[in-house]
N, C-alpha and C positions, 0 to 999 in steps of 0.2 A: 463498673469498668475499672480494671487494675492499670497501674501506670505503666505497664509496657503496653497494653492495648491502647491507651491514651496517646502515648508517644508515636505509636504506629500509625494512628488517624490522622495526627498532626502531621508527620511526615507525608502522609499519603495525599493529603490537603495540598501541601506545599508543591508536591508533585504536580498536581492538577494544574495549579496555577502555572507552574513552570511551563506544562505542556501546552497550554493556551497562551503563554506570552510567546513561545519559540514558533507556534503555529501562526500567531497575527503578524509577528516581526517579519517572518519569511514571507508571508500573504502579502504585506503592505509594500515590500521591496519587489516582490514578483509583479504586483499590479502597478507600478511605477514605470511608465514608457516602457511597456515591452515591445518585443519586436512587432507584433500584429496583434491588436485589441481582441479579434474576433477568436483568434486562433488560441490566445490565451484564455480567455472565456471558455472555450472548449476544453483545454487540457486542465484547468484547474477546477471546473464543475464537479467532478467527482471527488476532491478534498472538500469542498463546500458541503455537498451532500453527506459525506463521511461525518464531518464535523457535528452537522444537524442530527444523524441519527445518533452519534454518541451522546450528545447531550439529552437526547430524548430517552435514551435508555439506560443513563448513568445511574440513575436511583433504583429501578426495578431490575435491572439486569446488567450491573458493572462488570467489566472486562478485566481480566489480569493485567497488572502492569507491564507485563512481557509484550501482550499484544498492544496495549496503548503506544508503546515505545515505538514498535515496529508499523502501527498505523501513521504516527507521526512522520517516521522517517519515510514512508511511503508518499504522504501528502507534499513532503519536502521535494522529493523527487519531481512530483507532479508539478509542483510551483516553479520549479527550475527550469524544468521543459516548457513550461507556459511562457516563461518570462522570455527565455532565447528562441523556444522552438526546439524540437529534439535534434534537429540536423544541426544546430549553429551554438551547442553550449561550448565556450571557449575550452574549458578543460580537457575535454575530449577531443578536440581539434588537435590539441598539443599532443595527446595521447597517440592519436591517430598518425601523425607527424613521426613520432617516435619509434612507432609500429610499422611505419612505412605502408599505410593504409591510406585511402582517399576517402574513407568512409568515416562520419561521426556516429559512433556507436552508442550514444548516451539513451537512445531509445529502447536497446537491450536490456540496460539496467533497469529502465522504467517496467519492462515487461518482465524480468525477473521477480521485481518487486510485486508485480500483477498475479504472479503465481505463489510467492511465499506467503504474502499476507492474506490473500483469501483462503489458503491451504491453514494458516495458523488459525484463523478465525471459525474454519470449519471443523477443524479438530476441537476448539473449545464448546462450540456449540452442541456438536454430536455427544461430547461427553458429559458436558453438564444437563442438557437435557434427555439423556440416555438413549438417544435415538438407536443406538447399536451398542451392544456391550463388548464384543471382539475388538480388540487393539488393531488386528490386521484389518478389519472391516472399516474401522475409523479412517486408518490410515489410505485406505484404498477410495474411500467415498471423498475424503478430502482432497487428494489430487484430481479426482474426476470433478468436484466442484468447481476447484482453481483452474482447470481445463475448461470448462464450460462457460465461466466467467471471460477467459481469455479469449474463447471463440467469439463470442457474443460482442465483445469490445471489438474484434476485427469487422463483424458486420456493422457495428455503428460506425467506425472509421469509412466503411465502404459507402454507408448511405451518407455521410457526412461530404463525402468524395461527389456523389452524385448529385446533391442539392446545392453544393457550394464550390463550384470550380475555383472560385478565388482562395479559399482556405484549403482546398484539398492538398495540394503539395506540402503547404507547411505543417498540416494536421496529421497526414499520413507519414510523413517522413521516410519514405523508401529510398530516397536518393538515388534511384534507379537501379536499386538491387533487386532482381526478378524473385528472390525466394525470401522478400521481406517478411511476409505473413507467416510461412512456414518457420522461419526462425525466431520470429516473435513468439510463436506458440511453444517453439523448443526452449526458450528461455525461461516462459512462464512455467512449463514442466519441470525444467532445473530448479526453478525457485520453490515449486511445490514438494519436490524430493527433498531439498534442503531443509523444508520444513518439518516434514515427517521424520527424518534422521535426525536432525539434530534439535529440535523444539518441542519434539513430542512429550517426553521425560519433564523440561522444565514447566511447559503448559500443566501437566498433571499436578506437579509441586505447588504451582502457586493456585490451582483451583481448590486444591486441598486446604490452602492457606484461607481462600476465601470462604470455603466451608466452615472452617473454624473460627471465622472472623477476625483474624489477623489482618486482613488487607481491606475490611468492611468499614464504610464511612457510617457511622450512627448520626 
């Protein structure tokens, strides 16, 4: 191992620790006196599952640093939403007032990431596992996968609403908007399109670095 590779590995290890520190710092804040404990659990559960899967796959199938970064950002969005509930995030209350709106649109940010991050993950997996060769088909399938996840999450919200009337309003966060489900999926589609337009090439470059060993841990 040359000095450049050794330096890269040390830097990557530090980034991993920084990732975990940020995750658990925000998680601890989110868990401290949330607006509603049951809603908090429902909103934060995907972040907990993501952490568990990332730890399990870290050695056998490490992801690119870019993807790890956006997964962390998505987890932070989930944890903030869980702490306040998506309809009560203070900053977005202020934004709504500034824009002359009565609706807190933090949930739309969440659904944007719900399209962006799964699409980025799909791009990476499809390329690395060589599921398809064509860049056009990789982009297409990535958007389809992101939309499928978004649609399934809307079904989960519906099931939770049916099973738990108490948490339904705060978990759904519709705020009386009749087109909430459709606009949620539109934001997920927008996030997926951003992924295939802006991040396709950066992901490819980092995958190539992984293959060369520049980003791999020994």
